[in-house]
C-alpha positions in Angstrom: 11.2 -100.1 213.1 7.5 -100.2 212.6 5.8 -103.5 211.7 3.1 -103.1 209.1 -0.1 -105.2 209.1 1.1 -107.0 206.0 4.4 -108.0 207.7 2.4 -109.4 210.6 0.2 -111.4 208.3 3.2 -112.8 206.4 4.5 -114.3 209.7 1.5 -116.7 209.7 2.5 -119.6 207.5 1.4 -123.2 207.0 3.8 -124.2 209.9 2.2 -121.7 212.3 -0.1 -122.9 215.1 -2.7 -120.1 215.8 -4.1 -120.0 219.3 -6.7 -117.7 220.8 -7.5 -117.5 224.5 -10.3 -115.8 226.4 -8.7 -114.6 229.6 -11.0 -114.5 232.7 -10.4 -114.0 236.4 -10.0 -117.6 237.4 -10.3 -120.0 234.4 -9.2 -119.3 230.8 -10.1 -121.1 227.6 -7.9 -121.5 224.6 -8.6 -122.8 221.1 -6.1 -123.8 218.4 -6.3 -123.8 214.6 -4.0 -123.9 211.6 -3.4 -120.8 209.4 -6.6 -121.5 207.4 -8.7 -121.6 210.6 -9.3 -125.3 210.8 -9.7 -126.1 214.5 -7.2 -128.5 216.0 -8.0 -130.6 219.0 -10.4 -129.7 221.7 -10.5 -126.3 223.5 -8.4 -126.2 226.7 -9.6 -124.8 230.0 -6.8 -123.8 232.3 -6.6 -122.1 235.7 -5.1 -118.7 236.4 -2.2 -120.4 238.2 1.3 -121.4 237.5 0.1 -125.0 237.0 -2.6 -123.8 234.7 -0.1 -121.9 232.4 2.2 -124.9 232.5 -0.8 -127.0 231.3 -1.3 -124.5 228.5 2.4 -124.7 227.5 2.2 -128.5 227.5 -0.9 -128.5 225.3 0.7 -126.1 222.8 3.8 -128.3 222.6 1.7 -131.4 222.1 -0.3 -129.8 219.3 2.9 -128.5 217.6 4.4 -132.0 217.6 1.2 -133.8 216.5 0.6 -131.4 213.6 4.1 -130.5 212.6 4.1 -126.8 213.4 7.4 -125.0 214.1 6.0 -121.8 215.6 3.0 -120.5 217.4 1.0 -117.2 217.6 -1.0 -116.7 220.8 -3.6 -114.0 221.0 -5.5 -113.3 224.2 -8.7 -111.3 224.9 -10.3 -110.6 228.3 -13.9 -111.8 228.7 -16.6 -109.3 229.7 -16.5 -109.4 233.5 -12.7 -109.7 233.9 -12.2 -106.0 234.5 -14.9 -105.8 237.2 -13.8 -105.2 240.8 -15.8 -106.6 243.7 -17.0 -103.8 245.9 -18.0 -104.6 249.4 -20.2 -102.2 251.4 -19.2 -101.5 255.0 -22.1 -101.1 257.3 
């Protein structure tokens, strides 16, 4: 079953926490807002480690409880240099 753009938009309700994260090689940054785009809390920086992602999960859960959300949509986007590979010359 194909999900149309309108069906995706209908999933975002007043009880949805909307989170966007810039994904980098070592440290990521997430921001949260309500469905209208009103920012909630401060941005969260978290490491690219298990502990970092556990910190993200705890932050999401706290925001959901504080603001009465019952679901979350998380979108991620890599930052510009994330795809670069370090090349070392051999002399």
